[in-house]
PyMOL CGO cylinders between C-alpha atoms (Angstrom):
from pymol import cmd
from pymol.cgo import CYLINDER

trace = [
    CYLINDER, 2.87, 22.58, 6.65, 1.37, 21.80, 3.24, 0.3, 1, 1, 1, 1, 1, 1,
    CYLINDER, 1.37, 21.80, 3.24, 4.01, 19.16, 2.51, 0.3, 1, 1, 1, 1, 1, 1,
    CYLINDER, 4.01, 19.16, 2.51, 3.57, 17.54, 5.93, 0.3, 1, 1, 1, 1, 1, 1,
    CYLINDER, 3.57, 17.54, 5.93, -0.21, 17.41, 5.46, 0.3, 1, 1, 1, 1, 1, 1,
    CYLINDER, -0.21, 17.41, 5.46, 0.16, 15.80, 2.02, 0.3, 1, 1, 1, 1, 1, 1,
    CYLINDER, 0.16, 15.80, 2.02, 2.66, 13.25, 3.38, 0.3, 1, 1, 1, 1, 1, 1,
    CYLINDER, 2.66, 13.25, 3.38, 0.19, 12.29, 6.12, 0.3, 1, 1, 1, 1, 1, 1,
    CYLINDER, 0.19, 12.29, 6.12, -2.62, 12.03, 3.55, 0.3, 1, 1, 1, 1, 1, 1,
    CYLINDER, -2.62, 12.03, 3.55, -0.53, 9.69, 1.37, 0.3, 1, 1, 1, 1, 1, 1,
    CYLINDER, -0.53, 9.69, 1.37, 0.43, 7.52, 4.33, 0.3, 1, 1, 1, 1, 1, 1,
    CYLINDER, 0.43, 7.52, 4.33, -3.18, 7.32, 5.48, 0.3, 1, 1, 1, 1, 1, 1,
    CYLINDER, -3.18, 7.32, 5.48, -4.30, 6.45, 1.95, 0.3, 1, 1, 1, 1, 1, 1,
    CYLINDER, -4.30, 6.45, 1.95, -1.80, 3.59, 1.80, 0.3, 1, 1, 1, 1, 1, 1,
    CYLINDER, -1.80, 3.59, 1.80, -3.00, 2.39, 5.20, 0.3, 1, 1, 1, 1, 1, 1,
    CYLINDER, -3.00, 2.39, 5.20, -6.66, 2.55, 4.09, 0.3, 1, 1, 1, 1, 1, 1,
    CYLINDER, -6.66, 2.55, 4.09, -5.96, 0.47, 0.99, 0.3, 1, 1, 1, 1, 1, 1,
    CYLINDER, -5.96, 0.47, 0.99, -3.93, -2.08, 2.93, 0.3, 1, 1, 1, 1, 1, 1,
    CYLINDER, -3.93, -2.08, 2.93, -6.65, -2.27, 5.58, 0.3, 1, 1, 1, 1, 1, 1,
    CYLINDER, -6.65, -2.27, 5.58, -9.24, -3.07, 2.90, 0.3, 1, 1, 1, 1, 1, 1,
    CYLINDER, -9.24, -3.07, 2.90, -7.01, -5.70, 1.33, 0.3, 1, 1, 1, 1, 1, 1,
    CYLINDER, -7.01, -5.70, 1.33, -6.22, -7.33, 4.67, 0.3, 1, 1, 1, 1, 1, 1,
    CYLINDER, -6.22, -7.33, 4.67, -9.86, -8.18, 5.40, 0.3, 1, 1, 1, 1, 1, 1,
    CYLINDER, -9.86, -8.18, 5.40, -9.97, -11.46, 3.43, 0.3, 1, 1, 1, 1, 1, 1,
    CYLINDER, -9.97, -11.46, 3.43, -7.78, -13.49, 1.10, 0.3, 1, 1, 1, 1, 1, 1,
    CYLINDER, -7.78, -13.49, 1.10, -10.10, -12.63, -1.79, 0.3, 1, 1, 1, 1, 1, 1,
    CYLINDER, -10.10, -12.63, -1.79, -9.82, -8.88, -1.15, 0.3, 1, 1, 1, 1, 1, 1,
    CYLINDER, -9.82, -8.88, -1.15, -6.03, -9.23, -0.87, 0.3, 1, 1, 1, 1, 1, 1,
    CYLINDER, -6.03, -9.23, -0.87, -5.97, -10.00, -4.60, 0.3, 1, 1, 1, 1, 1, 1,
    CYLINDER, -5.97, -10.00, -4.60, -8.55, -7.32, -5.54, 0.3, 1, 1, 1, 1, 1, 1,
    CYLINDER, -8.55, -7.32, -5.54, -5.93, -4.77, -6.58, 0.3, 1, 1, 1, 1, 1, 1,
    CYLINDER, -5.93, -4.77, -6.58, -8.38, -2.53, -8.47, 0.3, 1, 1, 1, 1, 1, 1,
    CYLINDER, -8.38, -2.53, -8.47, -10.54, -1.91, -5.40, 0.3, 1, 1, 1, 1, 1, 1,
    CYLINDER, -10.54, -1.91, -5.40, -7.50, -1.56, -3.14, 0.3, 1, 1, 1, 1, 1, 1,
    CYLINDER, -7.50, -1.56, -3.14, -6.26, 1.23, -5.42, 0.3, 1, 1, 1, 1, 1, 1,
    CYLINDER, -6.26, 1.23, -5.42, -9.75, 2.77, -5.50, 0.3, 1, 1, 1, 1, 1, 1,
    CYLINDER, -9.75, 2.77, -5.50, -9.98, 2.86, -1.69, 0.3, 1, 1, 1, 1, 1, 1,
    CYLINDER, -9.98, 2.86, -1.69, -6.50, 4.40, -1.50, 0.3, 1, 1, 1, 1, 1, 1,
    CYLINDER, -6.50, 4.40, -1.50, -7.12, 7.11, -4.08, 0.3, 1, 1, 1, 1, 1, 1,
    CYLINDER, -7.12, 7.11, -4.08, -10.46, 8.10, -2.54, 0.3, 1, 1, 1, 1, 1, 1,
    CYLINDER, -10.46, 8.10, -2.54, -8.84, 8.48, 0.86, 0.3, 1, 1, 1, 1, 1, 1,
    CYLINDER, -8.84, 8.48, 0.86, -6.35, 11.08, -0.40, 0.3, 1, 1, 1, 1, 1, 1,
    CYLINDER, -6.35, 11.08, -0.40, -8.50, 13.02, -2.84, 0.3, 1, 1, 1, 1, 1, 1,
    CYLINDER, -8.50, 13.02, -2.84, -6.78, 16.28, -1.81, 0.3, 1, 1, 1, 1, 1, 1,
    CYLINDER, -6.78, 16.28, -1.81, -3.43, 15.22, -3.30, 0.3, 1, 1, 1, 1, 1, 1,
    CYLINDER, -3.43, 15.22, -3.30, -3.31, 15.88, -7.03, 0.3, 1, 1, 1, 1, 1, 1,
    CYLINDER, -3.31, 15.88, -7.03, -1.88, 13.23, -9.33, 0.3, 1, 1, 1, 1, 1, 1,
    CYLINDER, -1.88, 13.23, -9.33, -1.96, 10.60, -6.62, 0.3, 1, 1, 1, 1, 1, 1,
    CYLINDER, -1.96, 10.60, -6.62, -1.22, 7.02, -7.64, 0.3, 1, 1, 1, 1, 1, 1,
    CYLINDER, -1.22, 7.02, -7.64, -1.51, 3.80, -5.68, 0.3, 1, 1, 1, 1, 1, 1,
    CYLINDER, -1.51, 3.80, -5.68, 0.14, 0.45, -6.31, 0.3, 1, 1, 1, 1, 1, 1,
    CYLINDER, 0.14, 0.45, -6.31, -1.04, -2.71, -4.57, 0.3, 1, 1, 1, 1, 1, 1,
    CYLINDER, -1.04, -2.71, -4.57, 0.71, -6.07, -4.28, 0.3, 1, 1, 1, 1, 1, 1,
    CYLINDER, 0.71, -6.07, -4.28, 0.42, -9.14, -2.12, 0.3, 1, 1, 1, 1, 1, 1,
    CYLINDER, 0.42, -9.14, -2.12, 2.99, -11.68, -1.04, 0.3, 1, 1, 1, 1, 1, 1,
    CYLINDER, 2.99, -11.68, -1.04, 3.02, -14.84, 1.02, 0.3, 1, 1, 1, 1, 1, 1,
    CYLINDER, 3.02, -14.84, 1.02, 5.26, -16.46, 3.60, 0.3, 1, 1, 1, 1, 1, 1,
    CYLINDER, 5.26, -16.46, 3.60, 5.28, -19.88, 5.23, 0.3, 1, 1, 1, 1, 1, 1,
    CYLINDER, 5.28, -19.88, 5.23, 4.96, -19.98, 9.03, 0.3, 1, 1, 1, 1, 1, 1,
    CYLINDER, 4.96, -19.98, 9.03, 8.04, -22.22, 9.14, 0.3, 1, 1, 1, 1, 1, 1,
    CYLINDER, 8.04, -22.22, 9.14, 10.06, -19.45, 7.48, 0.3, 1, 1, 1, 1, 1, 1,
    CYLINDER, 10.06, -19.45, 7.48, 10.88, -18.25, 4.03, 0.3, 1, 1, 1, 1, 1, 1,
    CYLINDER, 10.88, -18.25, 4.03, 9.04, -16.30, 1.38, 0.3, 1, 1, 1, 1, 1, 1,
    CYLINDER, 9.04, -16.30, 1.38, 6.93, -18.23, -1.12, 0.3, 1, 1, 1, 1, 1, 1,
    CYLINDER, 6.93, -18.23, -1.12, 4.73, -17.27, -4.02, 0.3, 1, 1, 1, 1, 1, 1,
    CYLINDER, 4.73, -17.27, -4.02, 1.03, -17.11, -3.21, 0.3, 1, 1, 1, 1, 1, 1,
    CYLINDER, 1.03, -17.11, -3.21, 0.12, -19.14, -6.29, 0.3, 1, 1, 1, 1, 1, 1,
    CYLINDER, 0.12, -19.14, -6.29, 2.25, -22.13, -5.23, 0.3, 1, 1, 1, 1, 1, 1,
    CYLINDER, 2.25, -22.13, -5.23, 1.77, -21.71, -1.48, 0.3, 1, 1, 1, 1, 1, 1,
    CYLINDER, 1.77, -21.71, -1.48, -0.25, -24.90, -1.05, 0.3, 1, 1, 1, 1, 1, 1,
    CYLINDER, -0.25, -24.90, -1.05, 2.54, -27.08, -2.44, 0.3, 1, 1, 1, 1, 1, 1,
    CYLINDER, 2.54, -27.08, -2.44, 5.56, -25.19, -1.07, 0.3, 1, 1, 1, 1, 1, 1,
    CYLINDER, 5.56, -25.19, -1.07, 4.22, -24.73, 2.47, 0.3, 1, 1, 1, 1, 1, 1,
    CYLINDER, 4.22, -24.73, 2.47, 3.13, -28.23, 3.58, 0.3, 1, 1, 1, 1, 1, 1,
    CYLINDER, 3.13, -28.23, 3.58, 0.92, -28.84, 6.62, 0.3, 1, 1, 1, 1, 1, 1,
    CYLINDER, 0.92, -28.84, 6.62, 1.14, -28.28, 9.60, 0.3, 1, 1, 1, 1, 1, 1,
    CYLINDER, 1.14, -28.28, 9.60, 2.73, -24.98, 8.51, 0.3, 1, 1, 1, 1, 1, 1,
    CYLINDER, 2.73, -24.98, 8.51, 0.39, -22.08, 7.76, 0.3, 1, 1, 1, 1, 1, 1,
    CYLINDER, 0.39, -22.08, 7.76, 0.38, -19.74, 4.78, 0.3, 1, 1, 1, 1, 1, 1,
    CYLINDER, 0.38, -19.74, 4.78, 0.68, -16.11, 5.86, 0.3, 1, 1, 1, 1, 1, 1,
    CYLINDER, 0.68, -16.11, 5.86, -0.42, -13.53, 3.28, 0.3, 1, 1, 1, 1, 1, 1,
    CYLINDER, -0.42, -13.53, 3.28, 0.43, -9.83, 3.31, 0.3, 1, 1, 1, 1, 1, 1,
    CYLINDER, 0.43, -9.83, 3.31, -0.88, -6.83, 1.35, 0.3, 1, 1, 1, 1, 1, 1,
    CYLINDER, -0.88, -6.83, 1.35, 1.38, -3.91, 0.49, 0.3, 1, 1, 1, 1, 1, 1,
    CYLINDER, 1.38, -3.91, 0.49, 0.15, -0.55, -0.81, 0.3, 1, 1, 1, 1, 1, 1,
    CYLINDER, 0.15, -0.55, -0.81, 2.47, 2.19, -2.01, 0.3, 1, 1, 1, 1, 1, 1,
    CYLINDER, 2.47, 2.19, -2.01, 1.11, 5.66, -2.78, 0.3, 1, 1, 1, 1, 1, 1,
    CYLINDER, 1.11, 5.66, -2.78, 2.75, 8.64, -4.46, 0.3, 1, 1, 1, 1, 1, 1,
    CYLINDER, 2.75, 8.64, -4.46, 1.65, 12.16, -5.24, 0.3, 1, 1, 1, 1, 1, 1,
    CYLINDER, 1.65, 12.16, -5.24, 3.03, 15.45, -6.46, 0.3, 1, 1, 1, 1, 1, 1,
    CYLINDER, 3.03, 15.45, -6.46, 2.61, 18.49, -4.24, 0.3, 1, 1, 1, 1, 1, 1,
    CYLINDER, 2.61, 18.49, -4.24, 3.11, 22.15, -5.09, 0.3, 1, 1, 1, 1, 1, 1,
    CYLINDER, 3.11, 22.15, -5.09, 4.24, 24.02, -1.95, 0.3, 1, 1, 1, 1, 1, 1,
    CYLINDER, 4.24, 24.02, -1.95, 2.61, 27.28, -3.22, 0.3, 1, 1, 1, 1, 1, 1,
    CYLINDER, 2.61, 27.28, -3.22, 5.67, 29.29, -2.18, 0.3, 1, 1, 1, 1, 1, 1,
    CYLINDER, 5.67, 29.29, -2.18, 8.71, 28.86, -4.38, 0.3, 1, 1, 1, 1, 1, 1,
    CYLINDER, 8.71, 28.86, -4.38, 12.19, 29.56, -3.11, 0.3, 1, 1, 1, 1, 1, 1,
    CYLINDER, 12.19, 29.56, -3.11, 15.45, 29.63, -5.08, 0.3, 1, 1, 1, 1, 1, 1,
    CYLINDER, 15.45, 29.63, -5.08, 17.27, 26.32, -4.92, 0.3, 1, 1, 1, 1, 1, 1,
    CYLINDER, 17.27, 26.32, -4.92, 14.16, 24.28, -4.05, 0.3, 1, 1, 1, 1, 1, 1,
    CYLINDER, 14.16, 24.28, -4.05, 12.09, 22.37, -6.59, 0.3, 1, 1, 1, 1, 1, 1,
    CYLINDER, 12.09, 22.37, -6.59, 8.73, 23.75, -7.70, 0.3, 1, 1, 1, 1, 1, 1,
    CYLINDER, 8.73, 23.75, -7.70, 6.99, 20.47, -6.84, 0.3, 1, 1, 1, 1, 1, 1,
    CYLINDER, 6.99, 20.47, -6.84, 7.75, 17.61, -4.47, 0.3, 1, 1, 1, 1, 1, 1,
    CYLINDER, 7.75, 17.61, -4.47, 6.96, 13.95, -4.98, 0.3, 1, 1, 1, 1, 1, 1,
    CYLINDER, 6.96, 13.95, -4.98, 5.89, 12.33, -1.71, 0.3, 1, 1, 1, 1, 1, 1,
    CYLINDER, 5.89, 12.33, -1.71, 5.26, 8.67, -0.98, 0.3, 1, 1, 1, 1, 1, 1,
    CYLINDER, 5.26, 8.67, -0.98, 3.36, 6.54, 1.51, 0.3, 1, 1, 1, 1, 1, 1,
    CYLINDER, 3.36, 6.54, 1.51, 3.67, 2.83, 2.22, 0.3, 1, 1, 1, 1, 1, 1,
    CYLINDER, 3.67, 2.83, 2.22, 1.72, 0.30, 4.30, 0.3, 1, 1, 1, 1, 1, 1,
    CYLINDER, 1.72, 0.30, 4.30, 1.99, -3.47, 4.76, 0.3, 1, 1, 1, 1, 1, 1,
    CYLINDER, 1.99, -3.47, 4.76, -0.68, -5.45, 6.60, 0.3, 1, 1, 1, 1, 1, 1,
    CYLINDER, -0.68, -5.45, 6.60, -1.16, -9.14, 7.29, 0.3, 1, 1, 1, 1, 1, 1,
    CYLINDER, -1.16, -9.14, 7.29, -4.33, -10.65, 5.83, 0.3, 1, 1, 1, 1, 1, 1,
    CYLINDER, -4.33, -10.65, 5.83, -6.85, -11.94, 8.38, 0.3, 1, 1, 1, 1, 1, 1,
    CYLINDER, -6.85, -11.94, 8.38, -6.78, -15.70, 8.75, 0.3, 1, 1, 1, 1, 1, 1,
]
cmd.load_cgo(trace, "trace")
C-alpha cells in the first residue's frame, strides 16, 4: 500500500507540474517553477526530484525545435508546444523481506499540450 500511494503521489506531482507549464507558452519554459510546483505536490515522498522539458511539433507533422519553430514551421501551419515532467522518488517500504530491496525508486511522468 505504501508503494502504491507513493507511485500515485509521484504521478500526481508530474501532472501538477505539467498542468502549470501548459497554461501559457511563457510558463512552458519556466522550468524552475514547474519543478517547484511538482515537488510541493508530493512533499510526502522523500528525495523526490522533478525534471521538466518542453518540445514543439508542427501541425503539418514532424518534430521541430521550439527555438527555430517560426522558421521551420511556415504559415498556415501552427506550432504545437508540449511540456513534459518526469518525477522520481525513493520509498522505504518499512517492512523488509529477504530478496527484496530495502528501498524502491518510483517514477511519474506527464505530458501536456500548451494552451494556444
